[in-house]
C-alpha positions in Angstrom: 14.4 15.7 -9.3 16.1 14.1 -12.3 18.1 11.0 -12.9 21.0 13.1 -14.0 20.9 14.9 -10.7 20.9 11.7 -8.8 23.8 10.5 -10.8 25.9 13.6 -9.9 25.1 13.1 -6.2 26.1 9.5 -6.4 29.4 10.4 -8.0 29.9 13.1 -5.3 28.9 11.1 -2.2 28.3 7.4 -3.1 31.3 6.1 -5.0 34.6 5.0 -3.2 37.6 4.5 -5.5 41.3 4.0 -5.3 41.7 0.9 -3.1 40.8 -2.8 -3.5 37.4 -3.7 -2.1 35.7 -7.0 -1.8 32.1 -7.0 -3.2 29.3 -9.1 -1.9 29.9 -11.5 -4.9 33.4 -11.9 -3.4 35.0 -10.4 -6.5 37.6 -7.7 -6.0 36.9 -4.2 -7.3 38.7 -0.9 -7.5 35.4 1.0 -6.8 32.5 0.6 -4.4 29.0 2.1 -4.5 28.1 3.1 -0.9 24.6 4.4 -1.4 23.6 4.7 2.1 24.8 8.3 2.3 22.6 9.1 -0.6 19.5 7.2 0.6 19.9 8.8 4.1 20.5 12.4 2.7 17.4 14.6 2.7 18.0 15.5 -1.0 19.2 12.1 -2.1 16.3 10.1 -0.6 13.8 12.5 -2.4 15.6 11.9 -5.7 15.4 8.2 -5.2 11.7 8.3 -4.3 10.9 10.6 -7.3 12.3 8.0 -9.7 11.3 4.8 -8.0 7.7 5.5 -6.9 6.3 5.8 -10.4 8.2 2.6 -11.5 6.9 0.7 -8.4 3.2 2.0 -8.9 3.2 0.8 -12.5 3.3 -2.8 -11.3 0.2 -2.4 -9.1 1.8 -3.8 -6.1 0.3 -3.3 -2.6 3.6 -3.4 -0.8 7.3 -2.7 -1.3 10.1 -4.5 0.6 13.7 -5.7 0.7 16.6 -6.7 3.0 16.9 -5.7 6.6 19.8 -3.3 6.0 20.5 -1.6 2.7 16.8 -1.6 1.6 15.4 0.0 4.7 16.0 3.7 3.8 14.5 3.1 0.3 11.5 1.3 1.7 10.8 4.0 4.3 11.0 6.9 1.7 8.7 4.9 -0.7 6.3 4.4 2.1 6.2 8.0 3.3 6.1 9.7 -0.1 4.5 7.0 -2.2 1.8 5.8 0.2 2.9 2.1 -0.4 3.1 -0.1 2.7 6.5 -1.5 3.3 8.2 -4.7 4.9 11.6 -6.1 5.2 13.1 -9.6 5.5 15.6 -10.5 8.1 18.6 -12.8 7.3 17.6 -15.0 10.2 14.9 -14.7 13.0 15.9 -12.9 16.2 16.3 -15.0 19.3 14.0 -12.6 21.2 10.7 -10.7 20.7 8.3 -12.1 18.1 11.0 -14.0 16.3 9.5 -13.0 12.9 11.5 -13.3 9.6 9.3 -10.8 7.8 8.7 -7.4 9.6 6.3 -4.7 8.6 3.4 -4.8 6.2 3.5 -7.7 3.7 0.7 -7.6 1.3 -0.3 -9.9 -1.7 1.9 -8.4 -4.5 5.4 -6.9 -3.7 8.1 -5.1 -5.6 11.5 -5.6 -4.1 14.0 -2.7 -3.8 17.6 -2.3 -2.9 20.5 0.1 -3.4 22.9 -2.1 -5.4 22.4 -5.3 -7.2 25.5 -7.6 -7.5 24.7 -11.3 -7.7 21.0 -10.9 -6.8 21.5 -13.2 -3.8 19.9 -10.9 -1.2 16.9 -10.1 -3.4 16.4 -13.9 -4.0 16.5 -14.5 -0.3 13.7 -11.9 0.2 11.6 -13.3 -2.7 11.8 -16.9 -1.5 10.8 -15.8 2.1 7.8 -13.7 1.0 6.7 -16.2 -1.6 6.7 -19.0 1.1 4.3 -16.5 3.0 2.0 -16.3 0.1 3.1 -12.9 -1.4 3.6 -12.7 -5.2 6.8 -11.0 -6.4 7.6 -10.5 -10.1 9.6 -7.3 -10.1 12.7 -5.7 -8.4 14.3 -2.3 -8.7 17.7 -1.1 -7.6 19.5 2.1 -7.8 22.7 0.6 -9.3 23.1 -2.7 -11.0 26.9 -3.7 -11.1 26.3 -6.0 -14.0 27.5 -9.1 -12.1 24.6 -11.4 -13.0 21.8 -10.1 -10.7 19.3 -9.4 -13.6 19.9 -12.8 -15.2 19.8 -14.8 -11.9 16.5 -13.0 -10.7 15.0 -13.8 -14.2 15.6 -17.5 -13.6 13.3 -17.1 -10.6 10.5 -15.2 -12.5 11.6 -11.8 -11.3 12.1 -8.9 -13.8 14.9 -6.7 -12.5 15.5 -3.1 -13.5 17.8 -0.4 -12.2 18.0 3.4 -12.3 21.7 3.0 -13.3 24.1 0.3 -14.2 27.9 0.3 -13.5 28.6 1.5 -17.1 26.6 4.7 -16.5 29.4 5.8 -14.2 32.4 4.9 -16.4 34.7 3.9 -13.4 
């Protein structure tokens, strides 16, 4: 699967336009990338995996992880098709069960993944949490970077951020 095919699928199923939408950065926008329908689509998740797995493997990480919500489909497909163990970080511990903040298979070196990067806040939360647990993280990859400062903010914390696409690729 190619990057161009993924772009077409995102334009068809993953972009909402025509009404004001509040982004995670609290900025108003006239478009919104809702990539969960892509990441949870049999063809879409395969396209994401085909592009992300080689990028993740170049960093010689022993695990891949992200947030408890938008990252989970990406983590799962990378685990299944890439053979890379995965984990996710909760926003806060549960009040029941094991009360863990980190769930899954945290290793020694992680690459963080997510669907969309806006400010980078959620990826920084994950990075801080796993670093406190002794895991090294120097790279993150998202499907779309909205060019709202995530790359620069992550760089301030020693994380090189890359994306398959950025907002300008879609000319919205």
